[in-house]
N, C-alpha and C positions, 0 to 999 in steps of 0.2 A: 492436434491443437489442445485436446483435453488434458494430455499429460503435461503440456507446457503450462496450462492454467493451474493445475494442481501444484506444480513445482513453484510457480510464482507465489501462490497462496501459502504454501508451506515455508518458503524462504522469507516471506515478508515479515512475519512475526516469528520470533524464536519460539521453539516448542517449550523450552524450560521456563521462560518468563514472558508473558504476553505483553509486558510493558516495554519491551525492547523490539526494535525493528532492525533487521539486517545486522545484528550485533554491533551497530554503530549509533543508533538513535534511541534515546529514552523518550517514550511517549508521555507527554505531559497531560494532554487531554484531547478528547474529540471535540472539534470546533464546528463541525457541520456535516450534514448528511443529505445527499440528493439522489436523484435517480441514477446517476452514474457511479456513485460510491461515497466514501467517507473521507473527510479532511481531518488531519490530526496536527496538533501543535507538537513538535518534537524538539529535542535538544541533542546536538552532537555531543557524545560523551567525552570526546577528546578536547575540542576547542570551546565547548559550552555555547556555541552559537545556536540560535533558535531558528527553525524552519517550519514551513507547512508542507506536509506530504499528503497527497491525495491517493488513496487506495481505490482503484477502479474495480468495480465488481464485474467480472467477465463471465460469471457463471451462467447467466441467463441471456447472453448475447450470442447471435449467430456469428459465423466466421467473418462476414463482411463488417459487422459492427465492431468486432474485436480488432480487426485491422484498422478501422477508422480510429478507434481509441488509441491504438499503438502509435499511429502516425501523429495524432494530436499531441501526445506526450513529447 
């Protein structure tokens, strides 16, 4: 599960430009932070539509909590 967590974290933000997510979304701003993670306002770089993406912090969760977070999405 740890390798999966690291891959997700590495893939979520591009290493070259922290303002891009998954090579598809431009991060406009962080709009909230809670116990489960951070919500970002993003813009699709192709169609210019805006969305909210929530990045869930799995680092401090046990396997059962991670599974619950995955199912919730």
